[in-house]
N, C-alpha and C positions, 0 to 999 in steps of 0.2 A: 727539845725545841725551845723551851723557856730559857735555858742557859745560853743558847746561841743568840737569842734576841737580847738577853741582858748584856752580852759582850758586843753585839752589833751596834747598839744604840750609842754608847760612848765613843766607839771607833768612828762612826759616821760623823758625830759632832766634832771630834778632834780633827778629822780629815777636812771637814768643811771649814773649821776655824783656821787651819794652816793655809788652805787655799785662799781664803779671804785675806789673811795677813800678807801673803806674798803678793796678791794683786794690788792691795792698797799701797804697799811699799813701792811697787812699780809705778803706780799712778802718781804718788807723791814725788818720786824721783824725776819723772817726766815733767811735772809741774815746776819743780825746783830748777831744772835745766832751762825751761822756757822763761821763767822769771829772771834767771841769771843772764840769758841772752838779751832779754828786753832791757835790763839795767845797763848792760854793756853798750847797747845801741843808743840808749838815752844819754849816757855819758859822752858818746861820740858826737851826738847832735849838740849837746851843750858846749862841748869843746869847739865844735865848728862855729857855733854862734858867737862865742866869746873870743876865740883866738883865730878865727878864719882857717882852722885846720881842715884838711881835706876829709871828706866822708868816704869811708871804705865800706861798701856793702858786700858782705860775704853771704854765701848760701847756708852757713851754719845756723843762723837764726831760724830760717825756714825749716831746716831739718829738725831742729829742737822742738819747734811748735808742732810740726807734723807728728813727731813721736808722741807728743801729748795727746793729740787728737786721734791717733791710731790705736791707742790702748783699748782693747776690746773688753767688754763687760761679761762675756760669756762665762769665763771661769769664776767671776764674782758671783754670778747667778747660781752656778753649780755649787759653789761653797755654801750659799744660803740655803739651797735646796737640801744639801746633805745635812746641814744642822737641823732643818725642819724635819727631815726624815728620821733623824736620830731622836728628836724630841717626841715625834709621834710613836716611834717604836718603844721609847721609854714609857710613855703613857699607856701603851698597849700592855706592857709588862706589868704595870701597876694594876691595870684592870684585870688581867689574867690571874694575877696572884690573889686578887680579892674574890675571885669566883670560887 
């Protein structure tokens, strides 16, 4: 039983860390896409004001911003819970060895 708990703790921590890393990368990717779309439209507005160029509003900006807002935090919470469970099991291992 003690050997199983010793192996389970780092496995949970590693799995939680991987899930968090994947979720954070997806969040950052969505933010980068939203910022790029905002910059693109800002440049179009400046070009319109300076050169009287026509404004073309496409739905891509809305899609990019919706992607950013649609990112769910459920897996992020699961990742943190797995890390916490691994830490608790690791502490339990230390306690059980001390008995």
